[in-house]
C-alpha positions in Angstrom: 46.0 -26.3 41.2 46.5 -23.0 39.3 49.1 -22.0 41.9 50.9 -25.3 41.4 51.1 -24.8 37.6 52.2 -21.3 38.1 55.0 -22.4 40.5 56.0 -25.2 38.1 56.1 -22.7 35.2 58.3 -20.2 37.2 60.6 -23.0 38.4 61.0 -24.5 34.9 61.4 -21.1 33.4 64.1 -20.3 36.0 66.0 -23.5 35.1 65.8 -22.8 31.4 66.9 -19.2 31.9 70.1 -20.1 33.8 72.0 -21.4 30.7 70.5 -18.7 28.5 71.6 -16.0 30.9 75.1 -17.6 31.1 75.4 -17.5 27.3 74.2 -13.9 27.1 76.4 -12.8 30.0 79.4 -14.5 28.4 78.7 -12.8 25.1 78.3 -9.4 26.7 80.6 -9.4 29.7 83.2 -12.1 29.1 83.7 -12.4 25.3 87.1 -14.1 25.9 85.2 -17.0 27.6 82.8 -17.2 24.7 85.7 -17.5 22.2 87.3 -20.3 24.2 84.0 -22.1 24.4 83.7 -21.7 20.6 87.2 -23.3 20.1 86.2 -26.1 22.5 83.1 -26.8 20.5 85.0 -26.7 17.2 87.6 -29.1 18.5 84.9 -31.6 19.5 83.2 -31.1 16.1 86.5 -32.0 14.3 87.3 -34.9 16.7 90.5 -33.2 17.9 91.4 -34.2 21.4 93.5 -32.0 23.8 96.5 -33.8 25.3 99.5 -33.1 27.4 102.9 -34.7 27.6 105.9 -34.0 29.8 109.7 -34.0 29.3 111.1 -33.6 32.8 109.3 -30.5 34.2 108.5 -29.1 30.8 104.9 -29.5 29.6 103.7 -29.7 26.0 100.0 -29.1 25.0 98.7 -30.4 21.7 95.6 -31.6 19.9 95.5 -34.8 17.9 93.2 -37.0 15.8 93.7 -40.4 14.2 96.1 -43.2 15.0 99.9 -43.1 14.2 101.8 -45.9 12.6 99.6 -46.4 9.5 100.6 -46.5 5.9 100.3 -42.7 5.7 102.9 -40.6 7.6 101.6 -38.5 10.5 101.1 -34.7 10.0 102.6 -32.4 12.6 101.5 -28.7 12.3 103.4 -25.8 13.9 101.5 -22.5 14.2 102.8 -18.9 13.9 103.6 -16.1 16.4 100.8 -15.4 19.0 98.6 -18.1 17.6 97.9 -21.6 19.1 97.1 -25.2 18.0 93.5 -24.1 17.4 94.5 -21.9 14.4 94.6 -25.2 12.4 91.0 -26.1 13.0 89.6 -24.6 9.8 92.2 -26.7 7.9 91.6 -29.9 9.9 88.0 -29.8 8.8 89.2 -30.7 5.3 91.7 -33.4 6.2 90.7 -37.1 6.1 89.5 -38.5 9.5 91.9 -41.4 9.3 95.0 -39.2 8.9 97.0 -38.9 12.1 97.2 -35.1 12.8 99.0 -33.4 15.6 98.8 -29.7 16.3 101.3 -28.4 18.8 101.2 -25.3 21.0 104.6 -23.8 20.4 106.9 -23.0 23.3 105.2 -20.6 25.8 102.0 -20.4 23.7 98.6 -21.5 25.2 99.1 -24.7 27.2 102.8 -25.3 26.6 105.3 -24.3 29.3 106.8 -20.8 29.5 110.4 -20.7 30.4 112.7 -18.0 29.0 114.2 -16.4 26.0 116.5 -19.4 25.3 113.4 -21.4 24.4 111.8 -18.7 22.3 114.6 -18.2 19.8 114.1 -20.2 16.6 116.8 -22.7 17.4 115.4 -23.0 20.9 111.9 -23.7 19.6 113.3 -26.3 17.2 115.0 -28.1 20.1 111.8 -28.1 22.1 109.8 -29.4 19.2 112.3 -32.3 18.8 111.9 -32.9 22.6 108.1 -33.1 22.0 108.5 -35.4 19.0 110.5 -37.9 21.1 108.1 -37.6 24.1 105.1 -38.7 22.1 106.9 -41.2 19.9 106.5 -39.3 16.6 110.1 -40.1 15.8 109.3 -43.8 15.4 108.7 -43.2 11.7 109.3 -40.1 9.6 106.4 -37.5 9.5 105.2 -34.7 7.3 106.1 -31.4 9.0 104.1 -28.2 8.3 104.9 -24.8 9.7 103.5 -21.3 9.0 105.2 -17.9 9.5 107.3 -18.2 12.8 106.4 -22.0 12.7 107.6 -22.1 9.2 111.0 -20.8 10.3 111.1 -23.4 13.1 109.9 -26.2 10.7 112.6 -25.5 8.2 115.3 -25.3 10.8 114.0 -28.5 12.4 114.1 -30.3 9.0 117.7 -29.2 8.6 118.8 -30.3 12.1 116.8 -33.5 12.3 116.5 -34.8 8.7 115.8 -38.4 9.7 112.5 -37.3 11.4 111.0 -35.6 8.4 109.7 -37.4 5.3 108.3 -34.2 3.7 108.1 -30.6 4.6 105.6 -27.7 3.9 106.6 -24.2 4.6 103.8 -21.6 4.6 104.8 -17.9 4.3 107.8 -18.7 6.4 109.9 -16.2 8.4 113.6 -16.5 8.6 114.6 -15.2 5.2 116.3 -12.1 3.7 113.4 -11.1 1.5 114.3 -9.3 -1.8 111.2 -7.1 -1.3 110.2 -5.5 2.0 106.6 -6.2 3.0 104.4 -3.5 4.6 105.2 -5.1 8.0 108.9 -5.3 7.5 108.9 -1.6 6.4 107.0 -0.8 9.6 109.6 -2.7 11.7 112.4 -0.8 10.0 110.7 2.5 11.0 110.4 1.2 14.6 114.1 0.3 14.7 113.7 -2.4 17.4 117.4 -2.6 18.0 117.6 0.7 19.7 117.8 0.8 23.6 114.2 1.8 24.1 112.9 -1.0 21.7 111.0 -2.9 24.5 108.6 0.0 24.9 107.9 0.5 21.2 104.5 -0.7 19.9 104.6 -3.8 17.6 101.8 -4.1 15.0 101.3 -7.8 15.8 100.7 -7.2 19.5 97.6 -5.1 19.6 96.4 -3.4 22.9 93.1 -2.0 21.6 90.3 -2.8 19.2 91.7 -0.3 16.8 95.1 -1.9 16.8 93.5 -5.4 16.5 91.5 -4.4 13.4 94.7 -2.8 11.9 96.5 -6.1 12.6 93.8 -8.2 10.8 94.0 -5.8 7.8 97.7 -6.3 7.7 97.5 -10.1 8.0 94.6 -10.8 5.6 94.0 -9.9 2.0 90.3 -9.4 2.9 89.8 -9.4 6.7 87.1 -11.8 7.7 83.8 -10.4 8.9 84.0 -11.4 12.6 81.3 -10.3 15.1 82.6 -7.4 17.2 82.1 -9.4 20.5 84.3 -12.2 19.1 87.0 -9.6 18.3 86.6 -8.3 21.9 87.1 -11.9 23.0 90.2 -12.3 20.9 91.7 -9.1 22.3 90.7 -10.0 25.9 92.5 -13.4 25.6 95.6 -11.8 24.0 96.2 -8.8 26.3 97.3 -10.8 29.4 100.0 -12.4 27.2 101.3 -9.3 25.5 104.5 -9.1 27.6 105.2 -12.7 26.7 104.5 -12.0 23.0 106.9 -9.1 23.1 109.6 -11.3 24.6 109.1 -13.9 21.9 109.0 -11.3 19.1 112.3 -9.8 20.2 113.9 -13.3 20.3 112.7 -14.3 16.8 113.7 -11.0 15.1 117.0 -10.9 16.9 120.3 -11.4 15.1 120.5 -15.2 15.9 117.1 -16.0 14.6 116.3 -13.4 11.9 117.7 -15.4 8.9 118.0 -18.8 10.5 115.8 -20.6 7.9 117.9 -19.3 5.1 121.1 -20.4 6.8 119.6 -24.0 7.2 118.1 -24.4 3.7 121.2 -26.3 2.4 120.6 -28.9 5.2 117.1 -29.7 4.1 116.9 -33.1 2.4 113.2 -33.9 2.6 110.9 -33.1 -0.4 109.8 -29.5 0.1 106.6 -27.6 -0.6 106.3 -23.8 -0.3 102.9 -22.1 -0.1 102.5 -18.4 -0.1 99.8 -15.8 -0.5 100.5 -13.4 -3.4 99.2 -10.5 -1.3 101.1 -11.3 1.9 101.8 -8.0 3.7 103.6 -9.6 6.7 106.3 -11.6 4.8 106.7 -10.7 1.1 106.0 -13.5 -1.4 109.5 -12.8 -2.9 110.7 -15.0 -0.1 109.6 -18.0 -2.2 112.3 -17.2 -4.8 114.9 -17.2 -2.1 114.0 -20.8 -1.2 113.6 -21.9 -4.8 117.1 -20.6 -5.6 118.6 -22.6 -2.8 116.4 -25.7 -3.4 115.4 -25.7 -7.1 113.4 -28.9 -6.9 111.0 -27.6 -4.3 107.3 -27.2 -5.2 106.0 -23.7 -5.0 102.3 -22.9 -4.8 101.3 -19.2 -4.9 97.7 -18.3 -4.0 95.8 -15.4 -5.7 93.8 -13.1 -3.5 95.4 -14.4 -0.3 97.4 -12.8 2.4 99.5 -14.1 5.3 96.9 -16.1 7.1 96.3 -18.8 4.6 94.9 -21.3 7.1 92.2 -18.8 7.9 91.7 -17.3 4.4 91.8 -20.4 2.2 91.6 -23.5 4.5 90.1 -25.9 1.9 92.6 -24.9 -0.8 95.5 -25.1 1.8 94.3 -28.6 3.0 94.1 -29.9 -0.6 97.6 -28.6 -1.5 99.1 -30.2 1.5 97.3 -33.5 1.0 98.3 -33.6 -2.7 101.9 -33.0 -1.8 101.7 -35.4 1.2 100.5 -38.2 -1.1 102.9 -37.4 -3.9 105.9 -37.4 -1.5 104.7 -40.7 0.0 104.5 -42.4 -3.5 108.0 -41.1 -4.4 109.6 -42.2 -1.1 
């Protein structure tokens, strides 16, 4: 009898140890897997469902929650350079469950198709987003479009090119402007001189290849870098490094002559009510860009956040969600 109990204990312990060992092994040896598991769990917690749609051979990946077609316009969120649809999860947490929310993986990022440089320019990305909007039927009624950084450049250009689609627009620290004041990042880029023949081999601060470079990037992006466990940072780096060649291709496309000031060139085409949100301590794209937009579109609403850098969705998710919702509801009432 004792032998039977001993065997049972060993067998039961073995079964219990398998998932424990898997978690520990992932944490120690495969931190990138752990980070992906964390995002999966967070999506489930927020009720965000991963979906795919196709336009010909091109595949779009996105997450969504809620049902379209209600009294409140849908919310389409476009992420920034090297991010993904999951960057919006901290914000989605503070959005109403009955609001139809769509977070898209931008061209080439995460689960959306990778093609070539023509799709990575700002105008190329705007065209692909329009293709996505038609594929999933978001164009059946005007929606509220939100974009941050690179996604802000794309969102502004989109609103100028396809005004009938957009009932209101929020640009968050957008790229695509001629900023009156150079940020720390822009100053670094000027030192790198990426237009020289050997530009493809030069290091880019937003494309880290080591833990040291990743930590430097976080300091550049955030007013106060979040305290992230080192293994999660290793996971972030492990998931990014295989994509670094792609990131470089995208970066060179969006800072190229055709894309660099494209938002500014399209401001006069924007007819939707506009909200601009910017961190006062943005070291990637200087907050002086807000004055450029305000000069072109004097009726826009500008919200500047104290003690906040470039990654507003990460640094101030509740404040960001409330600002967008207030503007969302205000624009709906005035429509």
